[in-house]
Every structure is written in C-alpha cells, then in structure tokens.
N, C-alpha and C positions, 0 to 999 in steps of 0.2 A: 480303552484306558491308556494304551501306549500312544495313541495319537494326541491325546491331551498333553502329554509330557513334551511333545515336539513343538507345540505352538508357543510362540513367544507371548509373554504377558505384557500388554501395552495399556492395560486399564488404568494404571496410576500415572502414566506418562503424560506430561503436558503436550508433547509433540506426537501423540498417538496417531498412527496411520493404519489404514486398512490393508496395506501390503500391495496395493494396486497402483499402477502409474496414473497420474492425472496431469498430463502435460499442459493443458489449457489453463487449469487452475493454478498450477505452479508458475506458469509464465505471467499470468495476471498478478500473482503475488509479488514476483520479482520486479515487474514493471511498476507496481504501486510503491514498493519500497524504494526503488531508484528515483522515481518522480518525487516521492516524499522527501527524501534526503536532499535532492536538488532544490526543491522549493524551500525547504527549511533553511538550508545553507545560504541560498541567495537572498532570502528575505531580510537579512540583516544589513544589506547594502542597498540604500535607497535608489541608487542608479540602476540596479538590476531588478526593478519592480516588475518589468514586463516578463522576464524569465521566471521570477518567483510566482507571479499570479497565474500565468498560463500553465506552468508545470504543476502548480498546486491544483488548479482546476482539472487538468487531465488526470492527476493522481487521485482526486476525489471520485471522478467518474469510473476509472478503472477499478478502484477499490470497492466501490459500491456494486459494480457488476461482478467482481470477484467474490464478494460476500454472498451475493445471490446464488452463485453456482458452486461455492466452495463445498468440499466434502469432508476434509479432515480438520482437526483442531490446529494442527501446524499451519495450515493455510489461513485459517481464520486469525490466528495470532499474528502472523506476518502482515496480513491485510489490515488489521486494526492499527498496528504500529505505523504502517505506511499511510493509512487514512489520517491518523492524528498529525503526522508530520506534514502531510499535504494540506490539511486544514489550517494549521498554524502558518505555513508558508504562504498559502493563498490569502489569508486574512492580513498578514503583514504586508504582502505585496499590494493588496488593495489599499491599505492605509498609506503606502508610499507613493501611489500614483495610479494604481488600477491596471486593468487589462489593456486600455488604450490611452493611458495618460501621456499627453504630449504628442501623440500621433494624430488624434482627431480633435479638432476644436482649438 
C-alpha cells in the first residue's frame, strides 16, 4: 500500500509516459515536427516548392514510421501534429510545382 502512494498518477494526463526512455521514438517525433514546420512554412512561397514538397514527403514518411513504433501518448500527439503540418506543406508544395517542377522537362 505504501508503494502505491509513491507512484505518480499519469492516467489523466495527455502526455502520459511509462517512465522509460524511448530515444528512437522521441527522435522520430522531433524530426517529424521539424520537417512539418519547415514544409508548412515554406509552402506559402511558390519559389520554395521544392523544399516544401520534399520536406513534407520526408516528414510524412518519418511520421508514419514513428506512429508505427510509438509507445506513449506524448509521442503520438507530436507525431500527429508533425504529420498534419507535413501533409499540408507537401500538398501546397505539389500545387506550386511539385517535387521536380522546373528541374525535369
């Protein structure tokens, strides 16, 4: 009974964790967030469509793999935010010229 009093209660927390380190999952979450912010920010400039589309595509792939191996709610929450930003950045980058716009053909 004394051991139960020492355990932190994380049942109601959105960012609940199991108390163990997960360096691969955390790295994928941070990479997805960074790529998502980069893709989203550059997608509003038509001249940066190559950067927006490629960073969005990489963010989508890292986010999907991160979702597959994620362990905690905190990781899944960050991955979904990064995936959404990557998806919007990728689509707007594709609309402005695509992955190879102007380089091929």
